[in-house]
NUSEPA-330855 format. One record per residue (C-alpha): x, y, z; residue in three letters. Coordinates in Angstrom, 3 decimals, padded with zeros to 6 digits. Example, Ala and Ser with C-alpha at 12.3 -4.5 7.8 and 13.67 -1.06 7.14 Angstrom:
<pts>
<pt><X>012.300</X><Y>-004.500</Y><Z>007.800</Z><code>ALA</code></pt>
<pt><X>013.670</X><Y>-001.060</Y><Z>007.140</Z><code>SER</code></pt>
</pts>
This chain:
<pts>
<pt><X>095.808</X><Y>028.692</Y><Z>-003.621</Z><code>MET</code></pt>
<pt><X>097.467</X><Y>031.105</Y><Z>-001.549</Z><code>SER</code></pt>
<pt><X>101.264</X><Y>031.334</Y><Z>-001.422</Z><code>GLU</code></pt>
<pt><X>102.910</X><Y>029.226</Y><Z>001.094</Z><code>ASP</code></pt>
<pt><X>104.376</X><Y>031.973</Y><Z>003.709</Z><code>LEU</code></pt>
<pt><X>106.844</X><Y>028.863</Y><Z>005.338</Z><code>VAL</code></pt>
<pt><X>108.888</X><Y>027.246</Y><Z>002.259</Z><code>THR</code></pt>
<pt><X>111.064</X><Y>024.313</Y><Z>002.809</Z><code>ARG</code></pt>
<pt><X>113.891</X><Y>023.362</Y><Z>-000.078</Z><code>SER</code></pt>
<pt><X>116.603</X><Y>020.142</Y><Z>000.310</Z><code>ILE</code></pt>
<pt><X>119.750</X><Y>020.057</Y><Z>-001.148</Z><code>ASP</code></pt>
<pt><X>121.588</X><Y>016.860</Y><Z>-000.542</Z><code>GLY</code></pt>
<pt><X>121.510</X><Y>016.519</Y><Z>003.728</Z><code>ASN</code></pt>
<pt><X>120.984</X><Y>020.479</Y><Z>004.342</Z><code>VAL</code></pt>
<pt><X>117.104</X><Y>021.313</Y><Z>004.568</Z><code>THR</code></pt>
<pt><X>116.759</X><Y>025.275</Y><Z>003.804</Z><code>THR</code></pt>
<pt><X>113.333</X><Y>026.358</Y><Z>005.755</Z><code>VAL</code></pt>
<pt><X>112.887</X><Y>030.235</Y><Z>004.682</Z><code>THR</code></pt>
<pt><X>110.303</X><Y>032.356</Y><Z>006.406</Z><code>LEU</code></pt>
<pt><X>107.986</X><Y>033.355</Y><Z>002.881</Z><code>ASN</code></pt>
<pt><X>106.789</X><Y>036.687</Y><Z>003.536</Z><code>ARG</code></pt>
<pt><X>108.939</X><Y>039.487</Y><Z>002.529</Z><code>PRO</code></pt>
<pt><X>106.218</X><Y>042.238</Y><Z>001.873</Z><code>ASP</code></pt>
<pt><X>105.647</X><Y>042.118</Y><Z>005.694</Z><code>ALA</code></pt>
<pt><X>109.484</X><Y>041.154</Y><Z>006.873</Z><code>ARG</code></pt>
<pt><X>108.336</X><Y>037.807</Y><Z>007.476</Z><code>ASN</code></pt>
<pt><X>106.465</X><Y>038.951</Y><Z>010.265</Z><code>ALA</code></pt>
<pt><X>105.073</X><Y>036.275</Y><Z>012.191</Z><code>LEU</code></pt>
<pt><X>101.411</X><Y>035.843</Y><Z>011.581</Z><code>SER</code></pt>
<pt><X>099.740</X><Y>033.015</Y><Z>013.028</Z><code>LYS</code></pt>
<pt><X>099.398</X><Y>031.038</Y><Z>009.201</Z><code>ARG</code></pt>
<pt><X>103.082</X><Y>031.308</Y><Z>009.457</Z><code>LEU</code></pt>
<pt><X>103.587</X><Y>030.163</Y><Z>012.532</Z><code>ALA</code></pt>
<pt><X>101.476</X><Y>027.164</Y><Z>011.784</Z><code>GLU</code></pt>
<pt><X>103.423</X><Y>026.596</Y><Z>008.765</Z><code>GLU</code></pt>
<pt><X>106.814</X><Y>026.905</Y><Z>009.941</Z><code>LEU</code></pt>
<pt><X>105.556</X><Y>024.123</Y><Z>013.048</Z><code>THR</code></pt>
<pt><X>104.699</X><Y>022.081</Y><Z>010.033</Z><code>ASP</code></pt>
<pt><X>107.715</X><Y>022.421</Y><Z>008.249</Z><code>ALA</code></pt>
<pt><X>110.144</X><Y>021.854</Y><Z>011.062</Z><code>PHE</code></pt>
<pt><X>107.827</X><Y>018.648</Y><Z>012.030</Z><code>GLU</code></pt>
<pt><X>108.323</X><Y>017.885</Y><Z>008.230</Z><code>ALA</code></pt>
<pt><X>112.668</X><Y>017.921</Y><Z>009.298</Z><code>VAL</code></pt>
<pt><X>112.012</X><Y>015.881</Y><Z>012.048</Z><code>ASP</code></pt>
<pt><X>110.801</X><Y>012.843</Y><Z>009.650</Z><code>GLU</code></pt>
<pt><X>113.171</X><Y>013.065</Y><Z>006.839</Z><code>GLY</code></pt>
<pt><X>116.977</X><Y>012.824</Y><Z>006.377</Z><code>ASP</code></pt>
<pt><X>118.183</X><Y>015.942</Y><Z>006.713</Z><code>ALA</code></pt>
<pt><X>121.180</X><Y>016.352</Y><Z>008.975</Z><code>ARG</code></pt>
<pt><X>121.478</X><Y>020.264</Y><Z>009.320</Z><code>CYS</code></pt>
<pt><X>118.557</X><Y>022.699</Y><Z>008.823</Z><code>VAL</code></pt>
<pt><X>119.026</X><Y>026.195</Y><Z>007.970</Z><code>VAL</code></pt>
<pt><X>116.133</X><Y>028.758</Y><Z>008.608</Z><code>LEU</code></pt>
<pt><X>116.326</X><Y>032.197</Y><Z>006.785</Z><code>ASP</code></pt>
<pt><X>114.055</X><Y>034.589</Y><Z>005.831</Z><code>GLY</code></pt>
<pt><X>113.066</X><Y>035.968</Y><Z>002.232</Z><code>ALA</code></pt>
<pt><X>113.565</X><Y>039.661</Y><Z>001.609</Z><code>GLY</code></pt>
<pt><X>115.591</X><Y>042.040</Y><Z>003.459</Z><code>THR</code></pt>
<pt><X>114.789</X><Y>041.167</Y><Z>007.200</Z><code>ALA</code></pt>
<pt><X>115.286</X><Y>037.913</Y><Z>008.859</Z><code>PHE</code></pt>
<pt><X>111.838</X><Y>038.223</Y><Z>010.698</Z><code>CYS</code></pt>
<pt><X>110.518</X><Y>041.714</Y><Z>012.335</Z><code>ALA</code></pt>
<pt><X>108.406</X><Y>039.876</Y><Z>014.885</Z><code>GLY</code></pt>
<pt><X>104.750</X><Y>040.264</Y><Z>015.622</Z><code>GLY</code></pt>
<pt><X>102.463</X><Y>040.956</Y><Z>012.866</Z><code>ASP</code></pt>
<pt><X>101.295</X><Y>044.790</Y><Z>013.376</Z><code>ILE</code></pt>
<pt><X>098.244</X><Y>044.287</Y><Z>011.264</Z><code>GLU</code></pt>
<pt><X>096.572</X><Y>041.337</Y><Z>013.537</Z><code>ALA</code></pt>
<pt><X>097.726</X><Y>043.612</Y><Z>016.629</Z><code>MET</code></pt>
<pt><X>095.709</X><Y>046.163</Y><Z>015.767</Z><code>LEU</code></pt>
<pt><X>092.519</X><Y>043.772</Y><Z>014.645</Z><code>ASP</code></pt>
<pt><X>092.931</X><Y>042.490</Y><Z>018.028</Z><code>GLY</code></pt>
<pt><X>092.756</X><Y>045.794</Y><Z>019.666</Z><code>VAL</code></pt>
<pt><X>090.179</X><Y>047.638</Y><Z>017.407</Z><code>GLU</code></pt>
<pt><X>088.168</X><Y>043.938</Y><Z>016.879</Z><code>GLY</code></pt>
<pt><X>085.862</X><Y>042.482</Y><Z>019.295</Z><code>GLU</code></pt>
<pt><X>088.018</X><Y>039.730</Y><Z>019.868</Z><code>GLN</code></pt>
<pt><X>088.770</X><Y>039.452</Y><Z>023.513</Z><code>PRO</code></pt>
<pt><X>092.172</X><Y>039.815</Y><Z>024.362</Z><code>SER</code></pt>
<pt><X>092.554</X><Y>036.168</Y><Z>026.110</Z><code>ALA</code></pt>
<pt><X>091.415</X><Y>034.602</Y><Z>023.170</Z><code>GLU</code></pt>
<pt><X>093.712</X><Y>035.848</Y><Z>020.555</Z><code>ARG</code></pt>
<pt><X>097.024</X><Y>035.747</Y><Z>022.637</Z><code>VAL</code></pt>
<pt><X>095.505</X><Y>031.930</Y><Z>022.815</Z><code>ASP</code></pt>
<pt><X>095.453</X><Y>031.848</Y><Z>019.674</Z><code>SER</code></pt>
<pt><X>097.943</X><Y>033.671</Y><Z>017.872</Z><code>VAL</code></pt>
<pt><X>100.994</X><Y>033.650</Y><Z>020.470</Z><code>LEU</code></pt>
<pt><X>100.363</X><Y>029.904</Y><Z>021.158</Z><code>ALA</code></pt>
<pt><X>100.573</X><Y>029.214</Y><Z>017.465</Z><code>ALA</code></pt>
<pt><X>104.065</X><Y>031.408</Y><Z>017.644</Z><code>ILE</code></pt>
<pt><X>105.424</X><Y>029.427</Y><Z>020.985</Z><code>HIS</code></pt>
<pt><X>104.672</X><Y>026.194</Y><Z>019.405</Z><code>ASP</code></pt>
<pt><X>106.908</X><Y>027.032</Y><Z>016.334</Z><code>ALA</code></pt>
<pt><X>109.679</X><Y>028.340</Y><Z>018.958</Z><code>ILE</code></pt>
<pt><X>109.423</X><Y>024.761</Y><Z>020.494</Z><code>GLN</code></pt>
<pt><X>109.470</X><Y>023.037</Y><Z>017.441</Z><code>ALA</code></pt>
<pt><X>112.850</X><Y>024.650</Y><Z>015.710</Z><code>VAL</code></pt>
<pt><X>114.936</X><Y>024.377</Y><Z>019.555</Z><code>HIS</code></pt>
<pt><X>113.593</X><Y>020.772</Y><Z>019.891</Z><code>GLY</code></pt>
<pt><X>114.456</X><Y>020.338</Y><Z>016.642</Z><code>CYS</code></pt>
<pt><X>116.947</X><Y>017.010</Y><Z>017.098</Z><code>ASP</code></pt>
<pt><X>119.105</X><Y>018.407</Y><Z>013.742</Z><code>ARG</code></pt>
<pt><X>121.730</X><Y>020.951</Y><Z>014.259</Z><code>PRO</code></pt>
<pt><X>119.572</X><Y>024.311</Y><Z>013.103</Z><code>VAL</code></pt>
<pt><X>121.304</X><Y>027.505</Y><Z>011.894</Z><code>VAL</code></pt>
<pt><X>119.679</X><Y>030.816</Y><Z>011.985</Z><code>ALA</code></pt>
<pt><X>121.115</X><Y>032.439</Y><Z>008.795</Z><code>LYS</code></pt>
<pt><X>120.729</X><Y>036.566</Y><Z>009.881</Z><code>ILE</code></pt>
<pt><X>121.269</X><Y>038.940</Y><Z>007.092</Z><code>ASP</code></pt>
<pt><X>118.852</X><Y>041.880</Y><Z>008.266</Z><code>GLY</code></pt>
<pt><X>116.453</X><Y>042.615</Y><Z>011.138</Z><code>PRO</code></pt>
<pt><X>115.534</X><Y>040.092</Y><Z>014.082</Z><code>ALA</code></pt>
<pt><X>113.475</X><Y>042.047</Y><Z>016.051</Z><code>PHE</code></pt>
<pt><X>110.871</X><Y>040.810</Y><Z>019.300</Z><code>GLY</code></pt>
<pt><X>109.758</X><Y>037.512</Y><Z>018.082</Z><code>ALA</code></pt>
<pt><X>111.605</X><Y>037.617</Y><Z>015.172</Z><code>GLY</code></pt>
<pt><X>114.871</X><Y>038.106</Y><Z>017.701</Z><code>ALA</code></pt>
<pt><X>113.563</X><Y>035.021</Y><Z>020.475</Z><code>GLY</code></pt>
<pt><X>113.062</X><Y>032.724</Y><Z>016.881</Z><code>LEU</code></pt>
<pt><X>116.556</X><Y>033.283</Y><Z>015.513</Z><code>ALA</code></pt>
<pt><X>117.771</X><Y>032.092</Y><Z>019.586</Z><code>LEU</code></pt>
<pt><X>115.565</X><Y>029.474</Y><Z>019.662</Z><code>ALA</code></pt>
<pt><X>117.973</X><Y>028.032</Y><Z>016.777</Z><code>CYS</code></pt>
<pt><X>121.678</X><Y>026.490</Y><Z>018.101</Z><code>ASP</code></pt>
<pt><X>124.263</X><Y>029.358</Y><Z>016.043</Z><code>VAL</code></pt>
<pt><X>123.378</X><Y>032.242</Y><Z>014.597</Z><code>GLN</code></pt>
<pt><X>125.512</X><Y>033.385</Y><Z>011.643</Z><code>PHE</code></pt>
<pt><X>125.230</X><Y>036.859</Y><Z>010.644</Z><code>ALA</code></pt>
<pt><X>126.012</X><Y>039.347</Y><Z>008.087</Z><code>SER</code></pt>
<pt><X>126.896</X><Y>043.354</Y><Z>008.180</Z><code>PRO</code></pt>
<pt><X>123.003</X><Y>043.802</Y><Z>007.269</Z><code>ASP</code></pt>
<pt><X>122.303</X><Y>041.767</Y><Z>010.467</Z><code>ALA</code></pt>
<pt><X>120.507</X><Y>043.757</Y><Z>013.861</Z><code>LYS</code></pt>
<pt><X>118.543</X><Y>041.618</Y><Z>016.745</Z><code>ILE</code></pt>
<pt><X>116.448</X><Y>043.536</Y><Z>019.552</Z><code>GLY</code></pt>
<pt><X>113.906</X><Y>042.603</Y><Z>021.800</Z><code>PHE</code></pt>
<pt><X>111.847</X><Y>045.881</Y><Z>021.652</Z><code>GLY</code></pt>
<pt><X>108.737</X><Y>044.523</Y><Z>022.879</Z><code>PHE</code></pt>
<pt><X>108.104</X><Y>047.921</Y><Z>024.774</Z><code>ARG</code></pt>
<pt><X>107.432</X><Y>049.791</Y><Z>021.698</Z><code>ARG</code></pt>
<pt><X>104.239</X><Y>048.082</Y><Z>021.628</Z><code>VAL</code></pt>
<pt><X>103.247</X><Y>048.029</Y><Z>024.896</Z><code>GLY</code></pt>
<pt><X>104.252</X><Y>044.431</Y><Z>025.431</Z><code>LEU</code></pt>
<pt><X>106.054</X><Y>042.177</Y><Z>027.614</Z><code>ALA</code></pt>
<pt><X>108.153</X><Y>039.494</Y><Z>026.078</Z><code>ILE</code></pt>
<pt><X>107.105</X><Y>036.413</Y><Z>024.766</Z><code>ASP</code></pt>
<pt><X>109.105</X><Y>033.910</Y><Z>022.253</Z><code>SER</code></pt>
<pt><X>111.314</X><Y>032.106</Y><Z>024.440</Z><code>GLY</code></pt>
<pt><X>113.117</X><Y>035.822</Y><Z>025.215</Z><code>VAL</code></pt>
<pt><X>113.070</X><Y>035.164</Y><Z>028.797</Z><code>SER</code></pt>
<pt><X>114.321</X><Y>031.966</Y><Z>028.668</Z><code>TYR</code></pt>
<pt><X>117.240</X><Y>031.957</Y><Z>026.059</Z><code>PHE</code></pt>
<pt><X>118.439</X><Y>036.193</Y><Z>026.035</Z><code>LEU</code></pt>
<pt><X>119.574</X><Y>036.045</Y><Z>030.225</Z><code>PRO</code></pt>
<pt><X>121.314</X><Y>032.207</Y><Z>029.063</Z><code>ARG</code></pt>
<pt><X>123.283</X><Y>034.058</Y><Z>026.755</Z><code>ILE</code></pt>
<pt><X>123.955</X><Y>037.729</Y><Z>027.991</Z><code>VAL</code></pt>
<pt><X>123.330</X><Y>037.243</Y><Z>031.506</Z><code>GLY</code></pt>
<pt><X>120.341</X><Y>038.552</Y><Z>033.662</Z><code>PRO</code></pt>
<pt><X>121.066</X><Y>042.123</Y><Z>034.125</Z><code>ASN</code></pt>
<pt><X>121.885</X><Y>042.593</Y><Z>030.507</Z><code>LYS</code></pt>
<pt><X>119.030</X><Y>040.869</Y><Z>029.295</Z><code>ALA</code></pt>
<pt><X>116.740</X><Y>043.412</Y><Z>031.478</Z><code>LYS</code></pt>
<pt><X>118.407</X><Y>045.987</Y><Z>030.445</Z><code>GLU</code></pt>
<pt><X>118.330</X><Y>045.223</Y><Z>026.531</Z><code>LEU</code></pt>
<pt><X>114.354</X><Y>043.909</Y><Z>027.018</Z><code>VAL</code></pt>
<pt><X>113.725</X><Y>047.385</Y><Z>029.056</Z><code>PHE</code></pt>
<pt><X>115.496</X><Y>049.921</Y><Z>026.116</Z><code>THR</code></pt>
<pt><X>114.468</X><Y>048.066</Y><Z>023.264</Z><code>GLY</code></pt>
<pt><X>117.832</X><Y>048.736</Y><Z>021.851</Z><code>GLU</code></pt>
<pt><X>118.216</X><Y>047.459</Y><Z>018.427</Z><code>LEU</code></pt>
<pt><X>121.717</X><Y>045.682</Y><Z>018.476</Z><code>LEU</code></pt>
<pt><X>124.138</X><Y>046.249</Y><Z>015.183</Z><code>ASP</code></pt>
<pt><X>126.158</X><Y>042.844</Y><Z>013.978</Z><code>ALA</code></pt>
<pt><X>128.946</X><Y>043.811</Y><Z>015.853</Z><code>ASP</code></pt>
<pt><X>127.436</X><Y>044.671</Y><Z>018.934</Z><code>ALA</code></pt>
<pt><X>125.204</X><Y>041.350</Y><Z>019.017</Z><code>ALA</code></pt>
<pt><X>128.067</X><Y>039.124</Y><Z>017.900</Z><code>ARG</code></pt>
<pt><X>130.372</X><Y>040.685</Y><Z>021.249</Z><code>GLU</code></pt>
<pt><X>127.611</X><Y>039.725</Y><Z>023.363</Z><code>LEU</code></pt>
<pt><X>127.320</X><Y>036.137</Y><Z>021.836</Z><code>GLY</code></pt>
<pt><X>123.460</X><Y>036.500</Y><Z>020.314</Z><code>LEU</code></pt>
<pt><X>125.533</X><Y>036.263</Y><Z>016.862</Z><code>PHE</code></pt>
<pt><X>127.934</X><Y>033.344</Y><Z>017.154</Z><code>THR</code></pt>
<pt><X>129.969</X><Y>034.011</Y><Z>013.864</Z><code>ARG</code></pt>
<pt><X>130.041</X><Y>037.317</Y><Z>011.925</Z><code>LEU</code></pt>
<pt><X>131.042</X><Y>037.048</Y><Z>007.827</Z><code>PHE</code></pt>
<pt><X>131.755</X><Y>040.076</Y><Z>006.058</Z><code>GLU</code></pt>
<pt><X>129.414</X><Y>041.277</Y><Z>003.102</Z><code>ALA</code></pt>
<pt><X>131.354</X><Y>039.180</Y><Z>000.339</Z><code>ASP</code></pt>
<pt><X>131.615</X><Y>036.322</Y><Z>002.136</Z><code>SER</code></pt>
<pt><X>128.397</X><Y>035.773</Y><Z>003.725</Z><code>PHE</code></pt>
<pt><X>126.722</X><Y>033.070</Y><Z>001.783</Z><code>GLU</code></pt>
<pt><X>130.175</X><Y>031.008</Y><Z>001.175</Z><code>GLN</code></pt>
<pt><X>131.157</X><Y>031.286</Y><Z>004.885</Z><code>GLY</code></pt>
<pt><X>127.603</X><Y>030.040</Y><Z>005.874</Z><code>VAL</code></pt>
<pt><X>127.616</X><Y>027.518</Y><Z>002.619</Z><code>GLU</code></pt>
<pt><X>131.128</X><Y>026.378</Y><Z>004.500</Z><code>ASN</code></pt>
<pt><X>129.570</X><Y>026.274</Y><Z>008.318</Z><code>MET</code></pt>
<pt><X>126.171</X><Y>024.233</Y><Z>007.409</Z><code>VAL</code></pt>
<pt><X>128.501</X><Y>021.887</Y><Z>004.998</Z><code>THR</code></pt>
<pt><X>130.692</X><Y>021.397</Y><Z>008.182</Z><code>THR</code></pt>
<pt><X>128.341</X><Y>020.837</Y><Z>010.310</Z><code>ILE</code></pt>
<pt><X>126.175</X><Y>018.387</Y><Z>008.296</Z><code>ALA</code></pt>
<pt><X>128.616</X><Y>016.365</Y><Z>007.407</Z><code>GLU</code></pt>
<pt><X>129.016</X><Y>015.779</Y><Z>010.740</Z><code>GLY</code></pt>
<pt><X>127.903</X><Y>012.280</Y><Z>012.897</Z><code>PRO</code></pt>
<pt><X>124.448</X><Y>013.547</Y><Z>013.249</Z><code>THR</code></pt>
<pt><X>123.461</X><Y>011.211</Y><Z>015.733</Z><code>VAL</code></pt>
<pt><X>126.461</X><Y>012.060</Y><Z>018.208</Z><code>ALA</code></pt>
<pt><X>125.400</X><Y>015.785</Y><Z>017.539</Z><code>LEU</code></pt>
<pt><X>121.758</X><Y>015.722</Y><Z>017.988</Z><code>GLY</code></pt>
<pt><X>123.474</X><Y>014.196</Y><Z>021.600</Z><code>GLN</code></pt>
<pt><X>125.627</X><Y>016.584</Y><Z>021.969</Z><code>ALA</code></pt>
<pt><X>123.023</X><Y>019.250</Y><Z>021.589</Z><code>LYS</code></pt>
<pt><X>120.389</X><Y>017.970</Y><Z>023.836</Z><code>ARG</code></pt>
<pt><X>123.175</X><Y>017.472</Y><Z>026.539</Z><code>LEU</code></pt>
<pt><X>124.025</X><Y>021.706</Y><Z>026.226</Z><code>LEU</code></pt>
<pt><X>120.450</X><Y>022.848</Y><Z>026.284</Z><code>ASP</code></pt>
<pt><X>119.856</X><Y>020.681</Y><Z>029.790</Z><code>ARG</code></pt>
<pt><X>123.309</X><Y>021.553</Y><Z>031.083</Z><code>GLY</code></pt>
<pt><X>122.598</X><Y>024.665</Y><Z>032.167</Z><code>THR</code></pt>
<pt><X>120.084</X><Y>023.169</Y><Z>034.603</Z><code>GLU</code></pt>
<pt><X>121.520</X><Y>020.282</Y><Z>035.839</Z><code>ALA</code></pt>
<pt><X>123.364</X><Y>019.086</Y><Z>038.419</Z><code>SER</code></pt>
<pt><X>126.795</X><Y>017.762</Y><Z>037.948</Z><code>LEU</code></pt>
<pt><X>125.626</X><Y>014.228</Y><Z>038.680</Z><code>GLU</code></pt>
<pt><X>122.901</X><Y>014.899</Y><Z>036.194</Z><code>GLN</code></pt>
<pt><X>125.111</X><Y>015.932</Y><Z>033.407</Z><code>ALA</code></pt>
<pt><X>127.592</X><Y>012.911</Y><Z>034.215</Z><code>LEU</code></pt>
<pt><X>124.934</X><Y>010.811</Y><Z>034.012</Z><code>GLU</code></pt>
<pt><X>122.791</X><Y>012.277</Y><Z>031.108</Z><code>ASN</code></pt>
<pt><X>126.351</X><Y>012.498</Y><Z>029.491</Z><code>GLU</code></pt>
<pt><X>127.078</X><Y>008.175</Y><Z>030.107</Z><code>ALA</code></pt>
<pt><X>123.227</X><Y>007.568</Y><Z>028.495</Z><code>ALA</code></pt>
<pt><X>123.976</X><Y>010.035</Y><Z>025.298</Z><code>ALA</code></pt>
<pt><X>127.460</X><Y>007.887</Y><Z>024.486</Z><code>GLN</code></pt>
<pt><X>125.993</X><Y>004.931</Y><Z>024.892</Z><code>GLY</code></pt>
<pt><X>123.486</X><Y>005.492</Y><Z>022.450</Z><code>LEU</code></pt>
<pt><X>126.618</X><Y>007.196</Y><Z>020.390</Z><code>ALA</code></pt>
<pt><X>128.433</X><Y>003.842</Y><Z>020.762</Z><code>PHE</code></pt>
<pt><X>126.007</X><Y>002.014</Y><Z>018.748</Z><code>THR</code></pt>
<pt><X>125.973</X><Y>003.871</Y><Z>015.580</Z><code>THR</code></pt>
<pt><X>127.800</X><Y>003.406</Y><Z>012.101</Z><code>ARG</code></pt>
<pt><X>129.543</X><Y>006.789</Y><Z>012.587</Z><code>ASP</code></pt>
<pt><X>131.116</X><Y>006.292</Y><Z>015.590</Z><code>HIS</code></pt>
<pt><X>132.397</X><Y>002.797</Y><Z>014.288</Z><code>GLU</code></pt>
<pt><X>133.592</X><Y>005.056</Y><Z>011.210</Z><code>GLU</code></pt>
<pt><X>135.451</X><Y>007.587</Y><Z>013.306</Z><code>GLY</code></pt>
<pt><X>137.295</X><Y>005.368</Y><Z>015.204</Z><code>ALA</code></pt>
<pt><X>138.558</X><Y>003.486</Y><Z>012.151</Z><code>ARG</code></pt>
<pt><X>139.480</X><Y>007.075</Y><Z>010.155</Z><code>ALA</code></pt>
<pt><X>141.608</X><Y>008.257</Y><Z>013.556</Z><code>PHE</code></pt>
<pt><X>143.319</X><Y>004.697</Y><Z>013.564</Z><code>ALA</code></pt>
<pt><X>144.174</X><Y>004.983</Y><Z>010.055</Z><code>GLN</code></pt>
<pt><X>144.610</X><Y>008.408</Y><Z>010.449</Z><code>ARG</code></pt>
<pt><X>142.824</X><Y>009.681</Y><Z>007.704</Z><code>ARG</code></pt>
<pt><X>139.281</X><Y>011.988</Y><Z>007.770</Z><code>GLU</code></pt>
<pt><X>136.005</X><Y>009.955</Y><Z>008.520</Z><code>PRO</code></pt>
<pt><X>133.160</X><Y>009.984</Y><Z>006.252</Z><code>SER</code></pt>
<pt><X>130.216</X><Y>010.129</Y><Z>008.335</Z><code>PHE</code></pt>
<pt><X>126.447</X><Y>009.007</Y><Z>007.391</Z><code>GLU</code></pt>
<pt><X>124.511</X><Y>010.239</Y><Z>009.620</Z><code>GLY</code></pt>
<pt><X>123.572</X><Y>007.428</Y><Z>011.457</Z><code>ARG</code></pt>
</pts>
């Protein structure tokens, strides 16, 4: 049996999903994208309270599979069929990552390029090392943008800066990406692993249902009117009020101690 292109490991209440194609810098082939979707569907069915997405080897994800692109250019398969099969699989994976009802952390310790950059931005937060880089260089292979870049990028950096980054294909280093908000936190090299672990632990030990509701409220808030946002918040709080974590949080606050959330 061939090696899994996406692996999933569980440590307590944290699930780590790893792109496992280091020889190709974790490029998004159709099979890898399908396995990534399967991995996140398994997360939704499990007890994880936080998900970490990372890449094996020296890259987070180098984008689309160039060998597959060449096969499509030089082969006999019509372009429309190629887009329907490969890109649809990648876009399913992007939606699975972004739609996960647990907080998703992108752990970036190398380049996130093209579709790989879109995948990183599909996560809720992006924690980076000094070796991390991000770029939207679809132009280098004569393509427009995909993998959610048109959705995520302008929401983070604004429409004009998004156009500049796409038009030039500039590869941003970790400091520049942090300044633009593409990386939410940048760690020093010697504290990267421990720093990410500490942040993930903090998230995973939080009130999982409430954080999931907050995630959806923030995702929808950029497009909602104030009236709709308030209605959405009331509905989310109605659900959160019924959880054991809310009961524990309220008691802990009254007793002036740290809460011990169970994720339900």
